[in-house]
C-alpha positions in Angstrom: 136.2 196.8 28.7 136.4 198.5 32.1 134.1 195.9 33.7 136.3 193.1 32.2 139.5 194.7 33.7 137.8 195.3 37.0 136.6 191.7 37.1 140.0 190.3 36.2 141.7 192.6 38.8 139.2 191.3 41.5 139.9 187.7 40.6 143.7 188.3 40.7 143.4 190.0 44.0 141.2 187.2 45.5 143.7 184.6 44.2 146.6 186.4 45.7 144.8 186.7 49.1 144.0 183.0 49.1 147.5 181.8 48.2 149.2 184.1 50.7 147.2 182.6 53.6 149.3 179.4 53.5 152.6 181.2 53.4 152.8 182.5 57.0 155.8 181.7 59.1 159.5 182.2 58.6 159.9 179.2 56.2 162.6 177.5 58.3 162.5 173.8 59.1 162.2 172.7 62.7 164.0 169.4 62.3 165.9 168.4 65.5 164.5 171.4 67.4 162.9 169.1 70.0 159.5 170.8 69.5 157.9 167.6 68.3 157.8 168.8 64.7 161.0 167.0 63.7 161.1 164.6 60.7 162.0 161.0 61.3 163.9 159.4 58.5 165.6 155.9 58.7 168.4 154.5 56.6 166.4 151.6 55.1 162.8 150.8 54.3 163.2 147.0 54.4 165.5 144.4 55.9 165.6 140.6 55.7 166.4 138.6 58.8 166.9 134.9 59.6 165.5 133.5 62.9 168.0 134.4 65.6 169.6 137.3 63.7 169.6 141.0 64.5 170.4 144.1 62.5 170.9 147.8 63.4 169.2 150.4 61.2 170.5 154.0 61.5 168.2 157.0 62.0 169.3 159.6 59.4 167.1 162.4 60.6 165.3 163.0 63.9 165.6 161.1 67.1 163.9 157.7 67.7 162.2 157.5 71.1 160.6 154.1 70.7 159.9 151.2 68.3 157.0 148.8 68.1 156.8 145.5 66.2 153.7 143.6 65.2 152.5 141.1 67.8 153.0 137.4 67.4 155.6 137.6 64.6 158.7 136.9 66.7 160.2 140.2 65.5 161.5 142.6 68.3 162.6 146.2 67.9 164.4 148.6 70.3 165.1 152.3 69.5 168.1 154.2 71.0 168.5 157.7 69.7 170.1 157.4 66.3 169.7 153.7 65.8 167.0 151.0 65.9 167.9 147.4 66.6 165.6 144.8 65.0 165.9 141.1 65.8 164.0 137.9 64.9 163.8 135.3 67.7 164.6 131.7 66.9 160.9 130.9 66.6 160.1 133.8 64.4 157.5 133.1 61.7 158.4 133.3 58.0 156.9 136.3 56.3 156.8 140.1 56.4 155.8 142.4 59.2 156.3 146.1 60.1 158.2 147.9 62.7 157.0 151.4 63.6 159.7 153.8 64.8 158.4 156.9 66.7 159.8 160.2 67.9 158.8 161.7 71.2 156.6 164.2 69.3 154.6 161.4 67.6 156.2 161.3 64.2 156.6 157.8 62.7 158.6 155.9 60.1 157.9 152.3 59.0 160.4 149.5 58.5 159.4 146.4 56.6 161.0 143.3 58.2 161.0 140.0 56.3 161.9 136.8 58.1 163.2 134.0 55.9 164.3 130.6 57.2 167.1 128.8 55.3 170.5 129.5 54.0 171.4 133.0 52.9 173.6 133.5 49.9 177.4 133.5 50.6 177.7 137.2 49.9 175.1 138.1 52.6 176.8 136.0 55.4 
């Protein structure tokens, strides 16, 4: 019985040591600290644009330092602190593409942009 208890104690001790290794630090979030560890969260995951239209998407958490759109889609993106302006030029291709918003520390968020030619419903105009 003593060998069983000693073995169980050794397993419990090893488990405790292994799980405590990942618990170092003060447990506080570093969002907005400027250390590059901030989280980037944008207001929407997807928007729909017509050619020639632009929309502004708010940054809910973090600070956007830049934005890149996929090449040859006609979709353009520009980041300015707490907002990202996305536009579709008049010759934009129908379909979906992605805009990647980045922080200065390298964190990213993706925004799906769908370009649809034609009339939008009255409620969306």
